C-alpha positions, 0 to 999 in steps of 0.5 A: 384647096389642097384637095382641089388641086390634087382632084385637077390632076385626076381623073373623075375616080370615085371614092374607094380604099384598096386592100392597104393599110394606109387610113389618111393621107396628109397632103402638105404642098402641091407644085403644078407644074413643079421645076419651074415649069420646066418640060422633061422631053415628049412627057412634058410637065410635072407636079411634086406632092408632099405629104404624109401618110398616116397607116395602121398595123393590126398586130394579130394580122399574120402577115405582120406577125413577124415584125419585132415587137409589134405587139408590144407597141401601144395600141389605138382604140381599135387594138392596132399600132398606129405609124405616120411616114411622109413622101414626096411624089413626083408625076407626069402632069399628063398621065398619057405621055408617062410610061405608067411605072412608078419607081419607088426610090428606097431612102438611103438614110433618109435620102433619096438617091436616084435622081443622083445615079440616073439623072446625070448631075442630078442630086437630092435637091437638083434634075440634073439632065431629067433622065427619069422625067425624060422616060416618064416615070412616076418618082416616090419616096417615103420614110422607113428607117425610125430612128433618124434624127428629126430634122431628117425629111424622110424619116419614119414615125415608129413607136416605142415598145414596152413590156406587158405591164408598161415598164420599159424594156431594156436589153444590151446593145454592141456600139462599134466606132471607127473614126475619120477624125478624133472625137472628145466623146461620141453619140451612142446614135452614130454609126460609121455609116450614118447618124442615128437617134440614140438608145438611152442608157438604161442607167447613167452610171453603166454599171455593166458598160464594157468599153474596149479598144484594138487597132485592127479587127483581129487584134485582141480587144483591150479593156479601157478601165471604168474610171477612163471612161462615162456616159457624158458629152465632153464636146465643151465640157472636159472629161467626165464631161456633161452627164448624158445617157446618150454619149460616151466620153473617154479621158484623152479622146477617142483617136483614128486608129483604133476600133473602139467597141461599147456594150451597155444597157439601153431602154426604149427600143423602136419598132423599127420593122414597121418601116418595112409593112409601111413601105409595103402599105403606101406603095399598094395604095398608089398602086390601087387604091383611089382614096383614103377613107376620108375621101383624100384621093390618091394622087396616083390612081389610074395611072400606075401599071407597074411598079419597080423599087430601087434601092443603093448600098442601105436600101438594096439590103432593105429591099433584100429583107423586104423581100425575105420577110414576104412584104411583096405581098400587099394585103388582100394579096398580089405583088407590091412591087413588080421589079426591083433594082438592088444596087451594091447591096449583098446582104440583108439589113439589120432593121426587124431586130430589137434595139436595131441599128439599120445603118451599120452593115459589116465590112472588113474593118468597120463593124464586122460583127453588125447583123447583117451576115447571116445566111440566107444569102442567094436568092433562090432556095437551096441548102447553105452548107456551112450552116445547114439551113435551107433557105433563100431571099425569095422563098416567101414571094415564091410561096405567095406568087409574088416575086418580083423581077429582080435586077442585082448590080453589084460593084467590085468593092462588094467582092472584096468587103462585102463578101459578095460571092456568097450571093451566087456560090455556096461559100464552099467552092461551087456556084449556085444556079441563079433563078429566072426572075433575077438578073445579076451584072458586075460593074467590073472594076468599080467602086461602092460610090463615087467621090467617098471620103477617103481620107483614111485611104493609102490610094487615090480613089477609084474614078470608073463609073457605073452609071451608064449602064445603071441608066441603061439596065433600069429601061431594060427592066421596065421595058421587061415588066411592059413588053416582056423583053429579055435584059441582057444576059447576067454578067457576074464571075463564077467559080466553074469559067475561073473567073471568081478566085480565092484573094490569095490567086489574085495577089499573084496576077496583081502586078507590082507597082512600087509604094502599093502593097496588096496583100489580097485582104478581103473581109471573111465570113465567120458563122456567129452566134447571137443568141437564142432569142435571134432568128438568124434565118430571119435577120430578126429577134433579140441579140444577145451582144457580143456575139461569139464564133460558132464552132469556127466554122466560116465561109470562103469568099471569093473575088473576081479574076484580074488581067495583067494590068490588076483589071477585073476581067469578067463582068460588065465593063465600063468604056473606061475600063475597056479603054483604061488608063489606069488600073481600077480596084474594089480595094483600098489600103488603110494609112499609117494612123488610121489601123494602117493594112485594114481594108479601108471603108467603101473606096476603091483604088486607082494606079494611072499608066505611065504616058511613055515607055521611058517613065514606065521603065524609070517607075518599074511599072511592068503596064504597058504606057498610054504610048504604048497602049494608044500611040496619040490622043487621036487612038485613045480616042478610037479606043474609046468608040470602039468601047462605047460600040461594043457596048451599046451593041450589047445593051449596057450603054445608051446611045446619048450616054455614048455620044457624051462619052466620045465627045469627053474623050474628044475633049480630053487631055490624054496623049495631048 
């Protein structure tokens, strides 16, 4: 019955398997129509299909030899390695009314993000305003992260590597924790940014385990006495707790004021790099195949002319590694993705490593030494003056003629806490040339994402949204692929025009605000030696833990220039930034009890303007007040309208979004 329902949605096509390694599509559910029969503008109704894609990889294939430990994975009788990934497809019921573009939303820790970014009011479970559906995209999600808990709907089933003689593989693993709330014990699979399945300890006695603590990343680590910790779960049983190879318990518990680092010998590494190949092969299959080897029809057969990948934060870093390691070349040749939206992601991903931890990210305070911070950073191939290597993210796709059109979008926080300046500079004081197929946009005055848990932070979160230009730029990318139309010119800070500066310069310009401690702290970039088994060029291999600094070498990290209000003066401004109600930053500072003074997670700050001159002078605030800027509510509304016209003309705001923003300004209580 499921097969008949699928066939009813498709053109009559003869069974054929394209050059992809998807062996079988297991179709689980078809909703036709989906969303209770709702129609989306001229595109009409959608269908929703869920299933599991079963694939195989040949460890001897040159395209897959880069996958760490693939040759040590269990084999089928034919010598191949099997994997299975769940998938979800949303597609227009009437293919002719869609835009013939597959939008693959790389899930972030198993969660779809595109509906919540592009569909206003949307989420993984809510359709919101149906923006993506009104445009006619076919949306696809699938699992790629092999260490997600079993309850995760879009994880990836990957094998565990073993030694050639069948014995377990062991190795050193480093875990770092910075907590929002105290805990009596820690799960060895948890990170600051997500939860994964733990790599269990090889020996529950952990004779070579090391636990240290410090308040700040720059502090010397202090050894926690061996008698004060154990591999155990103390959630319900006091120290020494219930023995567990996957939990760490500390006498007195773990607090919110320390960085805890635990190094231990683990066993059973998962072959996590398979996630790169699984994404490549599923998208290539959906783009080109008519059926699998058993005759199950490809639901998108004959519908797709263009493919775009969207990745946000972790999943954007996935796309950078995907390109860097050559996975945008399909089996048999040709591109997998024609376009990519790499959103708020400045580095690569810790995925293709033995005992990989793909949920980690290297920030100033949190997980500072995570293995995601090695050159190359830039898209184009160039010599890195710090390490001496000559490389670039696009090196492999250039060789295979499979490079996509790329839109990279950066919030301000990426500059302060993720070293984004290294994507466009050499780290030694000079701008880099950006390839013609790469379009970079800095969303000025924004934080990583809205609505973060900012409990450890000192200041109010930054409310400045980049969702409006995000929508506009996606349509520019689709038009670029479909018609060749040029997108807006890149807008990002540069050293050459004085808009990309060292943090100390920002401190001199930032207004002196009562109660605000701005020190110019940014995430520095030391060069680390991670051992002879690790290939820093490929961000792949076997890590030696802990890493050690390499000869004191470090990169120069820069940040966007500021105006007299403390707002950024470059990049793509929002209507909010052009008609500001305060100062919007890409940094926030941790408060007392949470490593006070360190950069705070992924949050920016907001410092509102005074209402009038009297309040401003009483507060000793040097910034003009709202009344001094706009005079009246109508003056503020007029400023918003003027900003909207400017951004629509520049291509960074859609008319429908401009109308909404103007209405919201009119309905606001600003200067009422």
